[in-house]
C-alpha positions in Angstrom: -41.7 64.0 49.5 -42.4 67.4 48.2 -44.6 67.5 45.1 -42.8 70.6 43.8 -39.7 68.5 43.3 -41.6 66.1 41.1 -43.1 69.0 39.1 -39.6 70.5 38.5 -38.2 67.1 37.5 -41.1 66.5 35.2 -40.7 70.0 33.6 -37.0 69.4 33.2 -37.6 66.1 31.5 -40.1 67.7 29.1 -37.7 70.5 28.3 -34.8 68.0 27.7 -37.0 66.0 25.4 -38.0 69.1 23.5 -34.4 70.2 23.1 -33.4 66.7 21.8 -36.3 66.7 19.4 -35.5 70.1 18.0 -31.7 69.8 17.8 -31.7 67.9 14.5 -34.1 70.4 13.0 -31.8 73.3 14.1 -28.7 71.6 12.8 -30.3 70.9 9.4 -31.5 74.5 9.3 -28.0 75.8 9.9 -26.8 73.6 7.1 -23.3 73.5 5.9 -21.3 75.5 3.3 -23.3 74.4 0.2 -21.0 76.1 -2.2 -17.6 75.0 -0.8 -15.5 71.8 -1.2 -13.4 70.6 1.7 -9.9 69.8 0.6 -7.6 67.3 2.2 -4.4 69.2 1.4 -3.8 72.7 2.6 -2.1 75.0 0.1 1.0 77.1 0.7 -0.3 80.7 0.9 2.0 82.8 -1.3 1.8 86.3 -2.7 1.1 86.7 -6.4 2.9 89.5 -8.4 -0.2 90.9 -10.1 -2.9 90.2 -7.5 -3.6 90.4 -3.8 -4.5 87.3 -1.8 -7.3 87.3 0.7 -7.6 84.6 3.4 -10.8 84.6 5.4 -10.7 82.2 8.4 -13.1 81.2 11.2 -10.5 80.2 13.8 -12.9 79.1 16.4 -15.4 76.2 16.6 -18.0 78.4 18.4 -21.1 78.4 16.3 -19.7 75.5 14.3 -23.0 74.7 12.6 -23.6 78.3 11.4 -22.5 79.0 7.8 -21.5 82.6 7.1 -21.5 83.9 3.5 -18.7 86.2 2.3 -18.7 88.6 -0.6 -16.2 90.8 -2.4 -17.9 93.8 -3.9 -21.3 91.9 -3.9 -19.9 88.7 -5.5 -20.0 85.5 -3.4 -16.4 84.4 -2.8 -16.9 81.7 -0.1 -18.6 80.5 3.0 -17.2 79.7 6.5 -18.2 77.3 9.1 -16.5 76.7 12.5 -12.7 76.1 12.2 -12.4 76.7 8.4 -10.9 79.0 5.9 -10.7 79.8 2.2 -8.5 81.8 -0.1 -9.4 84.1 -3.0 -7.4 86.3 -5.4 -8.3 90.0 -5.5 -7.5 92.6 -8.1 -5.5 95.5 -6.7 -7.6 98.5 -5.6 -10.2 99.4 -3.0 -12.8 96.7 -2.3 -15.5 95.9 0.2 -15.4 92.5 1.9 -18.8 91.6 3.5 -19.9 88.8 5.7 -23.5 87.9 6.2 -25.0 86.2 9.2 -27.8 87.8 11.3 -26.0 91.0 10.5 -23.8 92.4 7.7 -20.1 92.9 8.6 -18.1 95.1 6.2 -14.4 95.7 5.8 -13.1 98.3 3.3 -9.6 97.3 2.2 -7.2 98.8 -0.3 -5.6 95.7 -1.7 -2.1 95.9 -3.2 -0.6 93.4 -5.7 1.8 91.0 -4.1 0.3 91.3 -0.6 -1.6 88.7 1.5 -4.4 89.8 3.7 -5.7 87.7 6.6 -9.2 88.3 8.0 -10.5 86.5 11.0 -14.3 86.0 10.8 -15.5 86.7 14.3 -18.7 85.0 15.5 -20.8 86.0 18.5 -24.3 85.5 19.8 -27.1 87.3 18.1 -30.8 87.6 18.7 -32.0 84.9 16.2 -28.7 83.4 15.0 -25.0 84.2 15.1 -23.6 87.6 14.3 -20.3 88.2 12.5 -17.5 90.7 12.2 -14.0 90.9 10.9 -10.6 91.4 12.6 -7.2 91.4 10.9 -4.7 88.6 11.7 -0.9 89.0 11.5 0.8 86.6 9.2 2.3 84.8 12.2 -1.0 84.5 14.0 -2.7 83.3 10.8 0.0 80.7 10.1 -0.4 79.1 13.6 -4.2 79.3 13.5 -4.5 77.8 10.0 -2.2 74.9 10.8 -4.2 73.9 13.9 -5.7 70.5 14.2 -9.3 70.4 13.0 -8.9 73.6 10.8 -10.4 72.8 7.4 -9.4 74.4 4.1 -12.2 74.9 1.6 -12.5 76.1 -2.0 -15.4 77.7 -3.7 -17.3 75.2 -5.8 -17.6 76.9 -9.2 -19.8 74.0 -10.4 -22.3 74.8 -7.7 -22.1 78.6 -7.3 -24.1 80.6 -4.8 -26.0 83.8 -5.5 -24.3 87.1 -5.6 -25.8 90.1 -3.7 -28.5 91.9 -5.5 -28.5 95.7 -6.0 
């Protein structure tokens, strides 16, 4: 037998062991949405006459363990994890929606009362962790995505609020 085959197998076993050893540490480091509560019942998303409604959804399970924080004008409004979404009311006017992962993604939106805005929170590979971005969703696409099996609805936990952005 060739000794290089044994060396490669040994190295592969060591690498596999190292990955298995480090995986729990990685998953704990990614954590979950600490400031969100998963709800069993999904709400009906309806317009409000005096406010806009913003829905931020992560429609994919890619990067499922990575939590992304979302802000509206520097105020934390929610966190997403793979296949989850949340809803927040927004005062009419121009606002900045920001997502924070390895990078900062920003969407400047002029919100109008009585309208519903759907943003898909994109996730892609970064250097150290996941990167994020926003794309808009049509109402039809959002409806089909939000009703998919495994898609979780979460609400911001006001009893355990996260930190807003600093100046």
